[in-house]
C-alpha positions as CSV (number, residue, x, y, z in Angstrom):
1,M,-35.7,8.0,-11.5
2,R,-33.9,4.6,-11.5
3,L,-31.8,5.8,-14.5
4,I,-30.5,8.7,-12.4
5,F,-29.7,6.4,-9.5
6,L,-27.9,4.1,-12.0
7,R,-25.9,6.9,-13.5
8,L,-24.8,8.1,-10.0
9,I,-23.9,4.7,-8.6
10,S,-22.6,2.7,-11.6
11,H,-19.1,4.0,-11.6
12,S,-19.0,3.7,-7.8
13,L,-19.7,0.0,-7.6
14,P,-15.9,-0.8,-7.5
15,F,-15.7,1.5,-4.4
16,S,-17.7,-1.1,-2.5
17,L,-14.5,-3.2,-2.6
18,I,-13.1,-0.8,0.1
19,F,-10.9,1.1,-2.3
20,K,-11.6,4.5,-3.7
21,D,-8.5,6.1,-5.2
22,W,-7.7,4.7,-8.6
23,T,-5.2,7.4,-9.5
24,P,-2.1,5.4,-8.2
25,V,-3.4,2.3,-10.0
26,H,-3.4,4.2,-13.3
27,K,0.0,5.6,-12.5
28,S,1.4,2.2,-11.7
29,F,0.2,0.9,-15.1
30,Q,1.9,3.8,-16.8
31,I,5.2,3.1,-15.0
32,L,5.2,-0.6,-15.8
33,Y,4.2,0.0,-19.4
34,H,6.9,2.6,-20.1
35,R,9.7,0.4,-18.6
36,W,8.4,-2.7,-20.3
37,K,8.2,-1.0,-23.7
38,A,11.8,0.4,-23.3
39,V,13.2,-3.0,-22.3
40,Q,11.3,-4.8,-25.1
41,S,12.6,-2.3,-27.6
42,Q,16.2,-3.1,-26.7
43,L,15.5,-6.8,-26.7
44,D,13.9,-6.5,-30.2
45,E,17.0,-4.6,-31.4
46,Y,19.3,-7.3,-30.0
47,R,17.2,-10.1,-31.7
48,E,17.3,-8.2,-35.0
49,T,21.1,-7.7,-34.8
50,F,21.8,-11.3,-34.1
51,Q,18.9,-12.6,-36.2
52,L,17.1,-14.4,-33.3
53,A,13.5,-15.5,-33.4
54,L,11.0,-14.4,-30.8
55,D,11.2,-17.7,-29.0
56,D,15.0,-18.0,-29.1
57,P,16.6,-17.6,-25.7
58,I,18.6,-14.5,-24.9
59,D,21.9,-14.8,-23.0
60,P,21.2,-14.1,-19.3
61,Q,24.1,-11.7,-19.1
62,V,22.8,-9.7,-22.1
63,M,19.4,-9.6,-20.4
64,S,21.0,-8.4,-17.2
65,D,23.1,-5.7,-19.0
66,I,20.0,-4.4,-20.8
67,Q,18.0,-4.1,-17.7
68,K,20.8,-2.2,-15.9
69,D,20.8,0.5,-18.4
70,P,20.5,3.7,-16.3
71,D,18.6,5.5,-19.2
72,L,15.6,3.1,-18.9
73,P,12.4,4.5,-17.4
74,P,12.2,3.9,-13.6
75,K,10.8,0.7,-12.1
76,L,7.6,0.5,-10.1
77,S,8.6,1.3,-6.6
78,I,7.1,-0.6,-3.7
79,L,8.0,0.1,-0.1
80,V,7.1,-2.5,2.6
81,M,7.2,-1.3,6.2
82,G,6.9,-3.7,9.1
83,G,8.6,-5.5,12.0
84,S,10.2,-8.8,12.6
85,V,7.5,-10.8,10.8
86,T,8.2,-8.7,7.6
87,M,12.0,-9.3,8.2
88,G,11.3,-13.1,8.0
89,V,12.3,-14.1,11.5
90,V,12.0,-17.9,11.7
91,G,10.3,-17.7,8.3
92,D,12.8,-20.3,6.9
93,W,11.3,-23.0,9.2
94,N,9.4,-25.7,7.4
95,P,8.7,-29.4,7.8
96,V,11.5,-30.6,5.6
97,G,14.3,-28.4,7.0
98,K,15.5,-24.8,6.8
99,F,14.8,-22.8,3.6
100,P,18.3,-22.1,2.1
101,Q,17.4,-18.5,1.0
102,S,15.7,-15.5,2.5
103,A,12.1,-16.5,3.3
104,A,10.8,-13.0,4.1
105,W,7.6,-12.6,2.1
106,P,8.6,-9.3,0.5
107,V,11.6,-11.1,-1.1
108,L,9.5,-14.0,-2.2
109,F,6.9,-11.5,-3.6
110,S,9.6,-9.7,-5.6
111,N,11.0,-12.9,-7.1
112,F,7.5,-14.2,-7.9
113,V,6.3,-11.1,-9.6
114,T,9.6,-10.9,-11.6
115,N,9.0,-14.4,-12.8
116,L,5.4,-13.5,-13.8
117,F,6.8,-10.7,-16.0
118,G,9.0,-13.2,-17.8
119,N,12.1,-12.3,-15.7
120,L,11.8,-8.6,-16.8
121,D,13.0,-6.4,-14.0
122,L,10.0,-4.0,-13.8
123,I,9.5,-3.5,-10.0
124,Q,11.8,-2.6,-7.1
125,V,10.6,-3.8,-3.7
126,H,12.2,-1.8,-0.8
127,V,11.9,-3.2,2.7
128,L,12.0,-1.1,5.8
129,A,11.6,-3.7,8.5
130,I,12.9,-3.2,12.1
131,G,12.0,-5.7,14.8
132,G,9.6,-4.5,17.5
133,T,8.3,-1.5,15.5
134,N,4.6,-0.9,14.9
135,T,2.4,1.6,13.0
136,E,3.3,4.4,15.5
137,S,7.0,3.8,14.7
138,G,6.1,3.7,11.0
139,T,4.4,7.1,11.2
140,T,7.6,8.6,12.8
141,L,9.8,6.9,10.2
142,W,7.7,8.4,7.4
143,D,7.4,11.8,9.1
144,Y,11.2,12.1,9.4
145,S,11.8,10.5,6.0
146,I,13.9,7.8,7.7
147,V,13.7,5.5,4.7
148,P,16.4,3.9,2.5
149,K,17.9,6.5,0.2
150,D,17.0,4.7,-3.0
151,V,13.3,4.9,-2.2
152,P,11.7,7.7,-4.3
153,Y,9.2,10.1,-2.8
154,P,6.5,8.9,-2.6
155,P,6.9,5.2,-3.5
156,D,4.3,4.1,-6.0
157,I,2.9,1.5,-3.6
158,L,3.3,1.7,0.2
159,I,2.5,-1.4,2.2
160,N,1.9,-1.2,6.0
161,A,2.6,-4.6,7.4
162,Y,2.7,-3.8,11.1
163,S,-0.4,-5.6,12.1
164,T,1.3,-8.2,14.3
165,N,3.3,-5.6,16.3
166,D,0.2,-3.4,16.5
167,V,-1.3,-5.9,18.9
168,H,2.0,-6.8,20.6
169,V,2.1,-6.7,24.4
170,N,4.2,-3.6,24.2
171,S,1.5,-1.9,22.1
172,M,-1.1,-3.1,24.6
173,N,0.9,-1.5,27.5
174,D,1.3,1.7,25.5
175,A,-2.5,1.9,25.0
176,K,-3.1,1.3,28.7
177,A,-0.6,4.0,29.6
178,R,-2.6,6.4,27.5
179,N,-5.8,5.3,29.2
180,K,-7.1,3.8,26.0
181,T,-8.4,0.4,25.0
182,L,-6.3,-1.5,22.4
183,E,-9.1,-1.0,19.8
184,E,-9.1,2.8,20.4
185,S,-5.3,2.9,20.2
186,L,-5.2,1.0,16.9
187,I,-7.7,3.4,15.3
188,E,-5.7,6.4,16.5
189,L,-2.4,4.9,15.3
190,G,-3.9,3.8,12.0
191,Q,-5.4,7.2,11.3
192,N,-2.2,9.0,12.1
193,F,-0.3,6.8,9.6
194,I,-2.9,7.3,6.9
195,R,-3.1,11.1,7.3
196,Q,0.7,11.4,7.5
197,V,1.3,9.4,4.3
198,M,-1.6,11.0,2.4
199,T,-0.5,14.6,3.3
200,P,2.1,15.6,0.7
201,K,5.6,16.6,1.9
202,K,6.0,18.3,-1.5
203,Q,2.9,19.3,-3.3
204,C,4.4,19.8,-6.7
205,G,5.3,17.1,-9.2
206,H,4.1,14.2,-7.1
207,S,1.0,12.0,-6.8
208,P,-0.3,10.0,-3.8
209,P,0.9,6.4,-3.3
210,L,-1.3,3.4,-3.4
211,L,-1.5,2.8,0.4
212,L,-2.1,-0.8,1.3
213,F,-2.6,-2.3,4.7
214,V,-1.7,-6.0,5.2
215,D,-3.2,-8.1,8.1
216,D,-0.9,-11.0,8.9
217,Y,-1.9,-11.6,12.5
218,L,-3.5,-14.8,13.7
219,G,-2.2,-14.8,17.3
220,N,-1.2,-15.5,19.9
221,E,-0.3,-12.3,21.7
222,Q,-4.0,-12.6,22.8
223,N,-5.5,-16.1,23.3
224,E,-9.2,-15.2,22.8
225,I,-10.3,-15.4,19.2
226,L,-12.3,-12.1,19.4
227,A,-9.2,-10.3,20.8
228,T,-7.0,-11.6,18.0
229,M,-9.3,-10.0,15.4
230,V,-9.1,-6.4,16.6
231,S,-6.4,-5.6,14.2
232,S,-8.4,-6.9,11.2
233,Q,-11.5,-5.0,12.4
234,K,-9.5,-1.7,12.7
235,M,-8.0,-2.2,9.2
236,N,-11.5,-2.7,7.7
237,L,-12.9,0.2,9.5
238,L,-10.2,2.7,8.4
239,S,-10.0,1.3,4.9
240,G,-13.8,1.8,4.5
241,Y,-13.6,5.4,5.9
242,Y,-10.5,6.6,4.1
243,G,-10.7,4.4,1.0
244,T,-7.3,2.8,1.3
245,A,-6.6,-0.7,0.1
246,S,-6.4,-3.7,2.5
247,I,-5.4,-7.4,2.4
248,S,-6.0,-10.0,5.1
249,Y,-3.8,-13.0,5.0
250,A,-5.3,-14.0,8.3
251,D,-8.8,-14.1,6.8
252,A,-7.5,-16.2,3.9
253,V,-6.3,-19.0,6.2
254,R,-8.3,-18.5,9.3
255,D,-10.6,-21.6,8.8
256,V,-7.6,-23.8,8.1
257,V,-5.8,-22.7,11.2
258,Y,-8.8,-22.8,13.5
259,G,-9.7,-26.3,12.1
260,D,-6.3,-27.5,13.5
261,S,-4.6,-25.0,15.8
262,K,-1.6,-27.3,16.1
263,E,-0.7,-26.9,12.4
264,W,2.2,-24.6,11.6
265,F,2.1,-24.5,7.8
266,F,0.2,-21.2,7.9
267,S,0.5,-20.0,11.5
268,S,3.1,-20.0,14.2
269,D,4.1,-23.2,16.0
270,W,2.2,-22.6,19.3
271,Y,3.2,-26.0,20.6
272,Y,6.9,-25.9,20.0
273,K,7.8,-26.1,23.7
274,G,7.7,-29.9,24.1
275,G,4.1,-30.0,23.0
276,N,3.0,-27.4,25.5
277,Y,1.1,-24.3,24.3
278,G,3.3,-21.2,24.4
279,R,3.6,-17.7,23.0
280,Q,4.9,-17.5,19.4
281,I,4.0,-14.7,17.0
282,H,6.4,-15.5,14.1
283,P,4.9,-17.7,11.4
284,H,7.0,-19.9,9.1
285,L,7.7,-20.6,5.5
286,G,4.1,-21.5,4.5
287,M,2.9,-18.1,5.7
288,H,5.6,-16.2,3.8
289,T,5.1,-18.1,0.6
290,S,1.3,-17.7,0.8
291,M,1.6,-14.0,1.6
292,A,3.6,-13.5,-1.5
293,W,0.9,-15.1,-3.6
294,I,-1.9,-13.3,-1.8
295,V,-0.4,-9.8,-2.3
296,T,0.3,-10.6,-5.9
297,F,-3.3,-11.9,-6.4
298,Y,-4.7,-8.8,-4.8
299,L,-2.7,-6.4,-7.0
300,I,-3.7,-8.3,-10.1
301,N,-7.3,-8.3,-9.0
302,L,-7.0,-4.5,-8.4
303,A,-5.6,-4.1,-11.9
304,T,-8.3,-6.1,-13.6
305,T,-11.0,-4.2,-11.7
306,Y,-9.4,-0.9,-12.8
307,C,-9.3,-2.1,-16.4
308,S,-13.0,-2.9,-16.3
309,L,-14.1,0.5,-15.0
310,P,-16.3,2.3,-17.6
311,K,-14.9,5.5,-19.0
312,L,-17.3,8.3,-18.4
313,P,-17.4,11.4,-20.7
314,G,-14.6,13.8,-19.7
315,K,-13.2,11.4,-17.1
316,E,-10.0,9.5,-17.3
317,R,-9.3,9.0,-13.6
318,Y,-11.2,7.9,-10.5
319,H,-9.9,9.4,-7.3
320,A,-10.8,10.2,-3.8
321,G,-10.2,14.0,-4.0
322,M,-6.6,13.8,-2.8
323,A,-5.1,14.9,-6.1
324,R,-5.6,18.5,-7.2
325,Y,-5.4,17.6,-10.8
326,G,-8.6,18.4,-12.7
327,P,-11.8,19.7,-11.1
328,G,-11.7,16.9,-8.5
329,K,-15.4,16.8,-8.4
330,E,-17.8,14.0,-9.1
331,D,-20.2,14.9,-11.9
332,Y,-23.7,14.1,-10.5
333,N,-25.5,15.4,-13.6
334,F,-27.2,12.9,-15.9
335,R,-25.7,12.3,-19.3
336,I,-27.0,10.0,-22.0
337,S,-24.4,7.2,-22.3
338,H,-24.1,3.4,-22.5
339,G,-27.6,3.2,-24.1
340,M,-29.4,5.2,-21.4
341,P,-32.5,6.9,-22.8
342,Q,-33.4,10.6,-22.6
343,L,-35.1,11.7,-19.4
344,R,-38.4,13.4,-19.1
345,D,-38.0,16.9,-17.7
346,A,-34.3,16.6,-17.9
347,G,-33.6,20.1,-16.8
348,K,-35.9,20.0,-13.8
349,P,-34.0,20.3,-10.5
350,L,-34.5,17.3,-8.1
351,K,-34.6,17.6,-4.4
352,G,-32.1,15.5,-2.4
353,R,-29.4,15.4,-5.1
354,P,-25.9,15.0,-3.5
355,S,-23.6,18.0,-3.5
356,Q,-20.1,17.9,-4.7
357,K,-17.8,16.0,-2.4
358,P,-15.2,18.2,-0.5
359,R,-11.6,17.9,-1.4
360,G,-8.8,16.4,0.8
361,L,-8.9,13.8,3.5
362,P,-12.2,13.3,5.4
363,P,-12.3,14.7,8.9
364,L,-10.5,12.9,11.7
365,L,-12.6,9.9,12.9
366,T,-13.5,10.6,16.5
367,K,-16.2,9.7,19.0
368,D,-17.7,13.2,18.5
369,L,-17.9,13.0,14.7
370,S,-21.6,12.5,13.9
371,L,-23.9,12.3,10.9
372,E,-25.1,15.8,11.7
373,N,-21.7,17.5,11.7
374,V,-19.5,15.3,9.4
375,T,-20.3,17.3,6.2
376,E,-19.6,20.7,7.9
377,A,-16.4,19.3,9.4
378,W,-15.2,18.1,6.0
379,L,-16.1,21.3,4.3
380,E,-14.3,23.3,7.0
381,D,-11.1,21.2,6.5
382,S,-11.4,21.5,2.7
383,N,-12.0,25.3,2.7
384,A,-9.0,25.7,5.0
385,N,-6.8,25.1,2.0
386,A,-6.4,21.3,2.4
387,D,-3.1,19.9,1.4
388,L,-3.5,18.3,-2.1
389,W,-1.2,16.6,-4.4
390,K,-0.4,18.7,-7.5
391,A,0.8,17.6,-11.0
392,Q,3.8,19.4,-12.5
393,E,1.6,21.2,-15.0
394,E,-0.5,22.6,-12.1
395,C,2.6,23.8,-10.3
396,A,3.9,25.6,-13.4
397,A,0.5,27.2,-13.9
398,D,0.5,28.4,-10.4
399,G,4.0,30.0,-10.9
400,H,5.8,27.5,-8.7
401,Q,9.2,26.1,-9.5
402,I,8.9,22.4,-10.3
403,N,11.2,20.3,-8.2
404,E,12.4,17.4,-10.3
405,T,14.0,15.5,-7.4
406,H,12.2,12.3,-6.4
407,S,13.5,12.1,-2.8
408,I,13.0,14.0,0.4
409,T,15.9,15.5,2.4
410,N,16.1,13.7,5.7
411,P,15.4,16.3,8.4
412,C,16.7,13.9,11.1
413,I,20.5,13.8,11.7
414,F,20.1,10.1,12.5
415,A,18.2,9.3,9.4
416,W,20.9,6.9,8.2
417,V,19.2,4.3,10.3
418,G,16.6,4.1,7.6
419,S,18.9,1.8,5.7
420,I,19.7,-0.3,8.7
421,N,19.9,-4.0,8.1
422,E,19.6,-7.0,10.4
423,G,23.3,-7.2,11.0
424,M,23.4,-3.5,12.1
425,T,22.0,-4.6,15.4
426,K,25.4,-5.9,16.3
427,P,27.9,-3.5,18.0
428,D,30.8,-4.2,15.6
429,H,28.6,-3.5,12.6
430,L,27.3,-0.3,14.2
431,M,30.8,0.9,14.9
432,K,31.8,0.2,11.3
433,Q,28.9,2.3,10.1
434,M,29.7,5.2,12.4
435,A,33.5,5.1,11.7
436,P,33.4,7.7,8.9
437,V,31.4,10.1,11.0
């Protein structure tokens, strides 16, 4: 009996890491590999032409020209959505003076990863950061496709970095106006974002993104420690239920900050007003630098975990049932593999064996969802023709025309604000943008 349990649970052990959908990880590997191989091929051709050894340096301009070749395979696309913290507001502050360049962690992350790849331009980090916006704003931006025009649909990796603004005083007031606690509001907003992103706008020719939540909030919109952790608790709850990825910068440095709440290497300077405690939610250079490393570490750890997954007979992908590709069902039957012995009475049906998992998103997480009705609710949603992502081959097999475009038409006439930058908040810049209209 233990052999059956081992067979059922062994490939699910990585799921205990609060991550269930390995399809976008596999896709990300493919994108990185195809672009890396194409760039390396041109570099090898250049070395052969000019008789250069492998360790001979290549002229930076030549390297730049090769990587600008429009015929190269696409880069790995990462979209970071967030507010003023993601923009890097006061992120250039540090003990030795202002940082001379953009200190926003998405920029530092992009530069750091490019250096890790030996200065090969394999990823493109897009940033959609607007001060004062939260997850509710992000859901609207995604729903109306108000994103920069060069962002493909969907991006390969989508990062929700709204955690600080999700607990902002404005978000607290919004929750109170809806007669909800902040915790209830955070769960509602988080679920709406997940379900919006993981429901395809176009079913054909696309696959779901790797959805990653980032918790960067340490305070001090709330002063009580328990109150400051509601965002982290919400993120863990929803990640466990929906199987999305999550990172907590706050957890990584919490002990350092709590050990000396007057430090501001990793948190905000809460005593900047002449030594008096005051409200400040924007951290400084140490946080942004550390965040770039933490996000990189998490993605590398995710990649190495994926590479260590055992390949089961007939299975190449591990997914949460969002993609329609293949049968989309976990095989709960026992097979002899990896040295497992033959079972006695192998064909005998056993009571209590789990049924196939329904397709699509699990039912909406509400107070009324119970252990008694969750299976029926999920089956009902799944049987109601749940929205699933389809590969191009499936679309062709179903007789649908395959749409090769990798972007979504903006349904909102004001969608140009998706490419807004920090300067666009000034009237003269806004008028310049509107002049051609």
